[in-house]
C-alpha positions in Angstrom: -33.6 1.7 -21.1 -33.5 1.0 -17.4 -31.6 3.8 -15.5 -28.9 2.9 -13.2 -28.0 4.4 -9.8 -25.0 3.2 -7.8 -24.5 3.6 -4.1 -21.2 4.1 -2.1 -21.3 4.9 1.6 -19.4 4.3 4.8 -22.6 3.1 6.5 -21.8 -0.6 6.7 -24.6 -3.2 6.3 -25.9 -3.9 9.8 -27.9 -0.6 10.3 -31.0 0.6 8.4 -29.3 3.5 6.7 -28.7 2.0 3.3 -32.0 0.4 3.2 -33.7 3.7 4.0 -31.9 5.3 1.1 -32.9 2.6 -1.3 -36.5 3.0 -0.2 -36.4 6.7 -1.1 -34.8 6.1 -4.4 -37.2 3.4 -5.4 -40.2 5.4 -4.3 -39.2 8.5 -6.2 -37.6 6.8 -9.2 -39.6 3.6 -9.8 -37.8 1.0 -11.9 -34.4 2.4 -11.3 -31.7 -0.3 -11.1 -29.7 0.0 -7.9 -26.1 -1.2 -7.7 -24.2 -1.4 -4.5 -20.6 -0.4 -5.1 -19.6 -0.5 -1.5 -20.9 0.3 2.0 -17.6 -0.6 3.7 -15.7 2.6 3.1 -13.9 3.2 6.4 -16.0 5.7 8.6 -15.4 9.2 7.6 -12.6 8.3 5.2 -13.3 10.8 2.4 -10.0 10.0 0.7 -10.7 6.3 0.5 -14.1 7.1 -0.9 -12.6 9.3 -3.6 -10.1 6.7 -4.6 -12.8 4.1 -4.7 -14.9 6.3 -7.0 -11.9 7.0 -9.1 -11.5 3.3 -9.8 -15.2 2.4 -10.4 -17.2 5.2 -12.0 -15.7 5.2 -15.5 -16.7 1.5 -16.0 -20.4 2.2 -16.0 -22.7 3.0 -19.0 -23.1 6.7 -19.9 -26.0 8.2 -18.0 -25.4 6.3 -14.8 -26.0 8.3 -11.6 -23.5 7.7 -8.7 -24.7 8.5 -5.2 -21.8 8.8 -2.7 -22.3 9.5 1.1 -19.1 9.8 3.1 -20.0 12.9 5.0 -18.2 13.8 8.2 -19.8 17.3 7.8 -23.4 16.3 7.8 -25.6 18.9 9.2 -23.0 21.7 8.8 -22.7 24.4 6.1 -20.9 22.1 3.6 -22.4 22.2 0.2 -24.5 19.5 -1.6 -22.9 18.8 -5.0 -23.9 17.3 -8.4 -21.1 16.8 -10.9 -21.2 15.6 -14.5 -18.5 14.5 -16.9 -17.5 11.7 -19.2 -21.1 10.7 -19.4 -21.4 10.1 -15.7 -23.4 12.0 -13.0 -22.2 12.0 -9.4 -24.1 13.2 -6.3 -22.3 13.8 -3.0 -21.2 16.2 -0.3 -18.8 18.8 -1.5 -15.9 17.6 0.7 -13.3 16.1 -1.7 -15.2 13.0 -2.5 -15.1 14.0 -6.2 -11.3 14.4 -6.3 -10.1 11.2 -8.2 -12.9 11.1 -10.6 -12.7 14.8 -11.2 -9.0 14.7 -12.0 -9.4 11.9 -14.5 -12.4 13.4 -16.3 -12.4 15.7 -19.4 -14.0 19.1 -18.7 -16.2 17.9 -15.7 -18.8 20.4 -14.3 -20.1 20.7 -10.8 -23.2 22.4 -9.4 -24.3 23.3 -5.8 -27.8 21.9 -5.2 -29.8 24.9 -3.8 -33.3 23.8 -4.8 -35.4 23.1 -1.7 -37.9 20.9 -3.7 -35.1 18.4 -4.3 -35.3 17.0 -0.7 -37.7 15.5 1.6 -40.2 17.6 3.5 -38.5 16.8 6.8 -34.7 16.9 6.9 -32.8 15.2 9.6 -29.6 17.0 10.7 -27.8 13.7 10.8 -29.0 11.7 7.8 -28.8 13.7 4.6 -28.1 10.5 2.7 -31.8 9.6 3.0 -33.4 13.1 3.2 -31.3 15.1 0.7 -28.9 13.0 -1.4 -31.3 10.2 -2.2 -34.1 12.4 -3.5 -31.6 14.4 -5.7 -30.2 11.1 -7.1 -33.7 9.8 -7.8 -34.7 13.0 -9.7 -31.5 12.7 -11.8 -31.9 9.0 -12.5 -35.6 9.4 -13.5 -34.7 12.2 -15.9 -36.9 14.7 -14.1 -34.0 17.1 -13.9 -30.5 17.7 -15.4 -27.4 18.4 -13.2 -27.3 22.1 -14.4 -30.9 22.6 -13.2 -29.9 21.8 -9.6 -28.2 25.1 -8.9 -25.3 27.4 -9.7 -21.9 26.1 -11.0 -19.1 25.7 -8.5 -15.5 24.7 -8.3 -15.6 21.6 -6.0 -13.4 21.0 -3.1 -10.5 18.7 -4.1 -8.2 16.8 -1.7 -4.5 17.7 -1.6 -2.5 14.7 -2.7 1.2 14.1 -2.2 3.0 13.4 -5.6 5.8 10.9 -6.1 9.3 12.1 -7.1 12.7 11.0 -8.1 15.3 11.8 -5.6 19.1 11.2 -5.2 18.2 8.3 -2.9 15.5 6.7 -5.1 11.8 7.2 -5.9 9.8 8.6 -3.0 6.1 7.9 -2.9 3.2 7.3 -0.5 0.8 4.5 0.2 -2.6 5.6 -1.0 -4.5 2.7 0.4 -4.3 -0.9 1.8 -6.8 -3.1 0.1 -8.7 -6.1 1.3 -5.8 -8.5 0.6 -3.3 -6.3 2.4 -1.7 -5.0 -0.7 -0.2 -1.5 -0.3 -1.2 0.6 -3.4 1.3 3.5 -3.9 1.0 6.7 -5.9 3.9 5.6 -8.1 3.0 4.8 -11.8 3.7 1.2 -12.8 6.1 2.3 -15.6 8.7 3.7 -13.2 10.2 0.2 -12.6 10.2 -2.7 -15.1 9.5 -6.3 -14.4 12.6 -8.3 -13.7 14.4 -5.6 -11.7 15.3 -5.8 -8.1 14.3 -3.1 -5.7 14.9 -2.1 -2.1 12.0 -0.8 0.0 12.9 1.7 2.8 16.5 0.4 2.8 15.2 -2.7 4.4 13.4 -5.1 2.1 14.9 -6.3 -1.1 12.2 -7.4 -3.4 11.6 -8.3 -7.1 9.5 -6.2 -9.5 7.2 -8.9 -11.0 4.3 -8.9 -13.5 1.8 -10.8 -11.4 1.2 -12.4 -8.0 1.8 -15.9 -9.5 5.4 -15.0 -10.3 6.3 -15.4 -6.6 6.1 -18.1 -4.1 3.7 -18.0 -1.1 5.1 -15.5 1.5 7.4 -13.6 -0.9 7.3 -9.8 -0.9 7.0 -8.3 -4.3 6.3 -5.1 -6.2 4.0 -5.1 -9.2 1.7 -2.9 -11.2 -1.9 -3.3 -10.1 -5.1 -2.9 -12.1 -5.2 0.8 -11.6 -1.8 1.3 -13.2 -0.1 2.0 -10.0 2.7 0.1 -8.2 1.8 -1.9 -5.1 3.8 -3.8 -2.6 2.2 -7.3 -2.1 2.9 -10.6 -0.4 2.0 -13.7 -2.5 -0.9 -15.3 -0.7 -0.4 -13.0 2.3 -0.7 -9.4 3.6 2.1 -6.9 2.8 0.6 -4.4 5.3 0.9 -6.9 8.1 4.2 -8.4 7.1 6.0 -5.2 6.4 4.1 -2.9 8.9 3.0 -0.5 6.1 -0.3 1.5 6.3 -2.1 4.0 4.2 -0.4 7.4 4.3 3.2 6.0 5.0 6.0 7.4 2.9 7.9 4.8 0.9 11.4 5.0 -0.6 12.2 2.6 -3.4 15.7 2.2 -4.8 16.8 0.3 -7.9 19.6 -2.3 -7.2 
């Protein structure tokens, strides 16, 4: 069986950073199958990286190693982390990047990587993705080590997330992210409002709760349940974020008419 290692970073694709990491991985784990999840995570946006991993990781075969580098604290005292759960192995800085995957996993475990032999001989203070994280991922993907052999067990840092709530005025939630299409994904479960109902967003926009984008005409604002099971504000063939002026982190109040 060919081992899989996925990569997720905020490095973009015009600099040599991702290529350098792949070179280390292929040198130290020959034959590993590399899969690019994304290198377009917004710079230093740990929350977006966590949400991305939470959506992607569980779809991979058991034994897959996931390497994630969104690391504003590179070169500082932040810990290097390996986590294991639900058949997946994740390698990342201990800065909250594990949050969404961790919360959705059954009895996950995390370990601080303290072994000096699991890194390159010369470590840059600004590029741990190449010099520390890639060699660790290579050792795991090749089967040379197990997660528990990397160092002591730890409780990883998890991000604080606002929760949705029912209030006298309606359902209050927050926009977790705005995707490539301009859809505003909220932290409100899809079951809270049923298709066919009429809703008011922030006491300003009256919109239908639909089942899919095709239930609306081009330019119509709608609310629907997305592929992650969460409600999202969308514009058919358009951008809800642009049209409504909603961005990630905004509070949203939704009322049932």
